[in-house]
C-alpha positions in Angstrom: 124.4 53.9 93.5 123.4 55.8 96.8 120.1 56.3 94.6 118.8 52.9 94.2 119.9 52.0 97.4 117.9 54.5 98.9 114.9 53.8 96.7 114.8 50.3 97.5 115.3 51.0 100.8 112.3 53.0 101.2 110.6 50.5 99.2 111.2 47.5 102.0 110.0 50.0 104.6 107.2 50.6 102.7 106.2 47.6 102.4 107.0 46.4 105.6 104.9 49.8 106.9 101.8 48.4 104.5 102.1 45.3 105.8 102.0 46.0 109.5 99.2 47.9 108.8 96.8 45.7 107.0 97.2 42.6 109.6 96.7 45.0 112.6 92.6 45.4 112.1 92.2 46.7 115.8 90.2 50.3 113.6 87.5 47.6 113.7 85.3 49.1 116.8 81.9 47.1 116.1 79.0 47.1 114.3 78.0 50.5 114.7 79.9 53.9 115.2 78.0 57.4 115.6 78.5 59.4 112.9 79.3 63.3 113.2 75.4 64.4 111.3 74.4 62.5 114.7 73.4 59.6 112.7 73.9 55.8 113.2 77.2 54.6 111.0 77.4 50.6 110.0 80.3 48.6 109.6 80.6 47.3 105.5 83.5 45.6 105.4 87.4 46.9 104.7 88.1 49.1 101.9 91.4 49.1 100.5 92.9 53.0 99.2 96.6 54.1 97.9 97.9 56.5 99.8 101.6 58.4 99.3 103.3 58.4 102.1 107.4 59.9 102.7 108.4 55.8 102.2 106.0 55.4 99.1 102.6 54.3 97.5 101.0 52.4 100.5 97.9 50.2 99.9 95.7 50.4 103.1 92.8 48.2 104.2 90.4 49.9 106.5 87.6 49.3 108.6 84.7 51.4 106.8 81.5 53.0 108.6 78.9 54.3 106.3 76.2 56.2 107.7 72.3 55.5 105.9 71.3 59.5 107.1 73.9 61.2 105.5 74.7 58.8 103.1 79.1 59.8 103.5 81.2 57.1 105.4 84.5 57.0 106.9 87.3 55.2 108.0 88.5 55.4 112.0 92.0 54.7 111.2 92.3 57.4 108.6 91.3 59.8 111.0 93.6 58.3 113.7 96.4 58.8 111.3 95.7 61.8 109.9 95.1 60.1 106.2 91.8 62.4 105.5 93.4 64.5 103.4 94.2 64.1 99.5 95.5 60.2 100.1 98.6 61.8 101.0 100.2 61.4 104.7 100.5 64.4 106.9 104.6 64.1 105.9 103.8 64.2 102.0 101.2 66.8 102.9 103.6 69.0 104.3 106.3 68.7 101.5 103.7 69.6 99.2 102.5 72.8 100.8 106.7 73.8 101.3 107.1 73.2 97.3 104.4 74.9 96.4 104.8 78.2 98.3 107.4 78.3 96.0 106.9 76.7 92.5 104.4 76.6 90.5 102.2 73.3 90.7 103.6 71.2 87.9 107.1 72.1 89.3 106.3 71.1 92.9 105.3 68.0 91.8 108.4 67.5 89.4 110.5 68.7 92.8 108.4 66.1 95.2 109.7 63.1 91.9 113.1 63.9 92.1 114.0 65.4 95.5 111.9 63.1 97.8 111.2 59.8 95.2 106.9 60.8 96.1 104.6 60.8 93.1 101.9 63.4 94.4 100.4 65.0 90.3 99.3 68.2 89.3 96.2 68.2 90.5 97.1 67.2 93.6 99.6 69.7 94.3 97.3 72.1 93.6 94.3 70.9 95.6 96.7 70.7 98.8 98.6 73.4 98.5 95.3 75.5 98.0 93.3 73.8 101.3 96.4 74.3 103.1 96.5 78.1 102.1 92.9 78.7 103.0 93.7 76.8 106.5 96.6 79.6 107.0 94.1 82.5 106.2 91.5 81.3 109.0 93.9 81.0 111.4 95.7 84.1 110.1 92.6 85.2 111.5 92.5 83.7 114.6 96.1 83.7 115.7 97.1 87.3 116.9 99.2 86.6 119.6 102.9 88.7 119.7 105.3 86.6 117.7 108.6 88.8 118.7 110.0 90.9 121.2 109.2 94.8 120.2 112.2 96.6 119.3 112.6 100.7 120.0 111.5 101.6 116.6 109.0 99.5 114.3 108.4 99.9 110.5 105.4 98.9 108.9 105.5 99.3 105.0 101.8 99.2 103.1 101.7 98.3 99.1 99.7 96.7 96.4 100.3 94.8 93.3 98.5 93.4 90.4 97.6 90.1 89.8 96.6 88.2 86.6 93.1 87.2 86.9 90.8 84.5 85.3 88.1 86.7 82.9 85.4 86.0 85.4 86.8 87.4 88.3 87.4 90.5 86.6 84.2 91.0 84.4 82.5 94.4 84.8 85.5 95.6 86.6 87.1 98.9 85.4 90.7 98.6 84.6 93.7 100.2 82.9 93.4 98.1 79.4 92.5 100.4 76.5 88.6 99.4 76.3 88.7 100.4 80.3 88.6 97.2 81.5 91.3 95.1 83.5 92.8 91.8 83.9 94.6 92.1 87.4 93.0 92.7 91.1 95.0 94.3 93.1 96.8 92.2 96.0 97.3 95.0 99.2 100.3 93.9 101.4 101.5 94.7 104.9 105.1 94.6 105.8 106.8 94.4 109.1 110.3 95.0 110.1 113.4 96.6 112.5 116.1 98.2 111.4 118.7 98.7 114.7 121.1 97.9 113.2 124.0 100.2 111.5 125.9 100.2 109.4 129.7 101.8 108.6 128.7 105.1 108.1 126.1 104.9 110.9 122.4 104.4 109.2 120.1 102.2 109.8 119.7 98.5 108.1 117.0 96.1 107.9 117.4 93.3 110.5 117.8 89.8 109.0 114.9 88.1 110.0 113.1 90.2 111.0 110.2 90.8 108.4 107.2 89.0 108.6 104.8 89.7 105.9 100.8 89.0 105.1 98.7 90.0 102.0 95.3 89.3 100.4 93.5 90.1 97.4 90.7 92.6 99.4 89.3 96.0 99.9 90.6 99.0 101.7 87.7 101.0 101.6 85.0 100.9 103.9 82.2 103.2 103.8 82.4 106.7 106.0 79.5 105.8 107.8 80.6 102.0 108.9 81.8 101.4 112.5 84.3 98.5 111.3 87.1 98.5 109.1 88.2 97.4 106.1 89.0 93.5 105.6 92.5 94.9 105.0 92.4 97.9 107.5 91.6 94.8 109.8 94.6 92.8 107.9 96.8 95.2 108.8 95.8 95.7 112.5 96.4 91.7 113.5 99.9 92.2 111.7 100.7 95.2 113.7 99.4 93.2 117.2 101.5 89.7 116.1 104.2 92.1 115.7 103.9 94.6 118.9 104.2 97.8 116.4 101.9 100.0 118.9 103.7 99.1 121.7 107.4 100.4 120.4 108.6 103.7 121.2 108.6 105.1 118.0 106.8 103.8 115.0 107.1 104.5 111.4 104.6 103.7 108.5 106.2 103.5 105.0 104.2 103.5 101.8 104.2 104.9 97.9 101.5 107.8 97.0 98.9 105.7 96.9 95.5 107.4 98.8 94.4 104.2 100.3 97.4 103.9 102.0 97.8 107.1 103.7 94.0 106.8 104.3 94.9 103.4 106.2 97.5 104.7 108.2 96.4 107.4 109.7 93.1 105.4 110.9 95.1 102.7 112.3 98.1 104.7 113.9 97.4 108.5 114.4 101.0 108.7 116.0 102.8 107.3 114.0 105.6 109.2 111.4 104.7 108.4 107.8 107.0 108.8 105.3 106.8 108.4 102.4 109.3 105.1 100.5 112.7 107.0 99.1 112.8 104.3 96.1 109.4 104.8 95.6 110.0 108.3 95.7 113.0 108.1 93.0 111.7 105.7 91.2 108.6 108.0 90.1 111.1 110.7 89.1 113.0 108.9 86.8 109.7 107.5 85.1 109.2 111.0 84.5 112.7 112.0 83.7 111.9 108.9 80.6 109.0 111.0 79.4 110.9 113.8 79.0 113.8 113.0 77.9 113.3 110.0 76.6 116.5 107.3 75.7 119.2 111.0 75.2 121.9 111.5 77.5 120.6 114.7 79.4 118.1 112.5 80.7 120.2 110.5 83.2 121.5 113.8 84.3 118.1 115.7 85.2 116.7 112.8 87.2 120.6 112.4 89.1 119.8 116.4 89.6 116.6 115.9 90.8 117.1 112.9 93.3 119.7 114.7 94.8 117.7 117.8 95.8 115.4 115.1 96.6 117.7 113.8 99.1 118.9 117.6 100.5 115.5 118.2 101.2 115.0 121.3 98.3 111.4 120.0 97.1 110.8 124.0 95.6 113.5 123.4 93.4 112.7 120.2 92.6 109.1 121.8 91.7 110.8 124.6 90.1 112.4 122.0 87.7 109.4 120.2 86.6 106.9 123.3 86.1 108.9 124.0 83.5 108.1 120.9 81.7 104.2 121.1 82.4 102.8 122.5 79.0 104.1 119.5 77.5 104.5 116.4 79.6 101.2 116.3 82.0 103.3 113.5 83.8 105.3 116.7 85.1 101.8 118.2 86.2 101.3 115.2 88.0 104.4 115.0 89.8 104.4 118.0 91.4 100.4 117.2 92.5 102.2 114.2 94.1 104.9 116.3 95.7 102.6 118.9 97.4 100.4 115.8 98.3 103.2 114.6 100.1 105.2 117.2 101.1 105.2 115.6 104.9 106.4 112.9 104.1 109.0 113.7 102.0 111.7 115.5 104.8 114.4 112.7 104.7 117.3 115.1 105.9 115.1 115.2 109.2 114.5 111.6 109.0 118.2 110.6 108.3 118.7 112.9 111.9 116.3 111.5 113.5 118.1 107.8 112.9 115.0 106.6 110.6 114.9 104.2 107.5 113.8 106.1 105.0 114.4 104.2 101.6 115.3 100.1 102.5 113.3 98.7 99.3 111.4 96.5 101.3 108.2 97.8 101.0 108.8 97.7 96.7 110.8 94.5 97.4 108.1 92.8 99.3 105.4 92.8 96.2 107.7 91.1 94.4 108.8 88.1 96.8 105.4 87.8 98.2 103.3 88.3 94.7 105.3 88.1 91.9 107.7 85.8 92.1 104.6 83.6 92.5 101.6 84.6 90.9 102.6 86.6 88.0 104.8 84.7 85.8 104.1 83.8 82.3 100.6 82.5 81.6 99.1 82.3 85.0 95.9 83.7 85.7 94.2 83.0 89.1 90.6 82.6 90.9 90.7 85.7 93.9 90.1 82.1 95.7 93.5 80.8 94.6 95.3 83.5 95.1 94.8 84.2 98.5 95.3 80.6 99.1 98.8 80.4 97.5 99.9 84.4 98.9 98.6 82.8 102.9 100.7 79.8 102.5 103.4 82.0 100.9 103.3 84.5 104.0 103.4 82.1 106.3 106.3 80.3 104.8 108.6 83.6 104.7 107.5 84.8 107.9 108.7 81.6 109.7 105.4 81.3 110.7 104.4 78.0 109.1 105.7 75.7 111.8 103.2 77.7 113.8 100.6 76.4 111.9 101.4 72.9 111.4 101.5 72.4 115.4 98.4 74.6 115.9 96.4 72.8 113.3 97.9 69.4 114.5 96.2 70.4 118.3 92.8 71.2 116.7 92.8 67.9 114.7 93.5 66.2 118.0 91.2 67.8 119.8 88.5 67.0 117.6 89.7 63.5 117.2 89.3 62.6 120.5 85.6 62.6 121.0 85.2 60.3 118.2 88.4 58.3 120.0 86.4 57.0 122.7 85.4 53.4 121.2 85.4 50.1 122.8 87.4 46.6 121.2 85.0 44.8 120.0 83.9 41.6 122.1 84.4 38.8 119.1 88.1 40.2 119.7 90.8 38.4 122.6 92.3 41.7 124.8 95.6 42.5 124.4 96.4 44.2 127.7 100.2 42.1 127.7 100.7 43.5 124.4 100.9 47.4 125.2 103.4 49.8 126.9 102.1 53.5 129.0 102.0 56.3 127.1 105.5 57.5 128.7 106.9 54.7 127.2 105.5 55.3 124.0 106.8 58.9 123.8 110.4 57.2 124.9 110.1 54.8 121.6 109.1 58.1 119.4 111.7 59.8 119.7 114.1 57.2 119.7 112.4 56.0 115.9 111.9 59.7 115.1 115.4 61.0 115.7 112.7 63.9 117.2 112.2 65.6 120.4 109.0 66.4 122.2 107.4 63.8 119.9 104.4 63.4 123.4 101.2 64.3 121.2 102.3 61.8 118.6 101.4 59.1 121.2 98.1 59.9 121.4 97.6 59.8 117.0 96.3 55.7 118.1 95.8 55.4 122.1 93.1 53.7 123.9 90.2 55.1 125.1 91.4 57.7 128.3 90.4 56.5 131.5 89.6 57.8 134.6 92.3 57.5 136.6 95.5 56.5 134.3 97.4 56.7 131.3 96.7 56.3 127.7 98.1 52.9 125.9 98.7 51.5 122.2 100.8 49.1 120.6 104.4 49.0 120.5 104.0 48.2 116.5 101.5 51.1 116.4 104.4 53.3 117.3 107.0 52.0 114.6 103.8 52.8 112.4 103.3 56.1 113.7 106.9 57.3 114.0 107.1 56.6 110.3 104.2 58.4 108.8 104.2 61.3 110.9 107.4 63.1 110.0 107.1 65.9 112.6 107.9 66.9 115.8 105.4 68.6 118.7 105.6 70.6 122.2 104.7 68.5 125.0 101.3 69.7 127.0 
């Protein structure tokens, strides 16, 4: 019953909105308009198109202008109402991106239909999510402002995980397959967090909501003679700047034994304390124990003893226990080399006295949370471009930055649209000054209708051209449409 009532209410609202928009022909602004290419776009009648909104499908007829120079056309109303993306209104576009960041494209379409009654095809979900993800990736390059307060101790973790690729993306690349080929590309991840909280025993505990992520399939290598950072090192530096990592009194870098991790850490943060994540070190010892003993009961006792030696800082005893197996198992010899290379990063008793986290699982779980649960599901194979777009989208959501990105995106679109909105009413249509309200009244009406505060920039989405010393004006009926189409809030100027 309630689902039926909701569906009918949305359908009625959609029809009312559709009729109101189609009755308003104010988007016709004359026989000609300047085209972004520098040419002149001429009016070619009113063209119909169906958009998917939060109310349901809307079939709108809009004034259409076509440029003979670049042979591209546009509709001023689409620009004004931000309807240029994939036939989706801003509200549906945002819902689509949120769903695609969490589950597959097919599951996203099903969720949108089930929970919101919105019909978005799988291909639309894919195109919209990847386009927004690419925009987030570009925004990440530009936005490096501090996002949170700096804690006395800041932690930065580095790790990587393989992403299954389409064959053309790994052609002629060396890999771990039996024939030397590759099936994956490595997505590298940087994560920053704090651990000022303490458990009952006084051990540091990761602070809830303190983790932020940034990741991409990109290289951490750069020629020794190059004055520039590698792509991933530059990403790490941006994330550290956003979190104020280098401003903390104590800086800690955690990672596994990969050489690129410690090369990056030494290059960017030579003053930081380097710690080999104890979770990874114990995992490594466990793998060696299974190779040596298989599933035999004594294997577990051997692993527990080695982990205890690791916790107590008895690395010599640990190496001695491994040395007796190097003749039969190369993994034991490799583990000894692993311990020797990272011995200064494995001084766990000393790190504990300093109050540092040494085994949080944040680094290891970060790859699973950001990449694994979304991009490494059965049957998934990606292009580098598509994978990086979804990774960027997912990092934005998990780090709590998606709302900030959405607001910056809307502000940039408004700035870009203002020069295009400097139009004149048609001389053949009567003026309607008596049916306009001031922008201040428009904001108040928008806030009442949407139930949200700080809707100031929404009143600029459909406005008359700015006057030299006055306000901007818009029609009351248009405000109702805007409140329905633009389901989001923005900060005031």
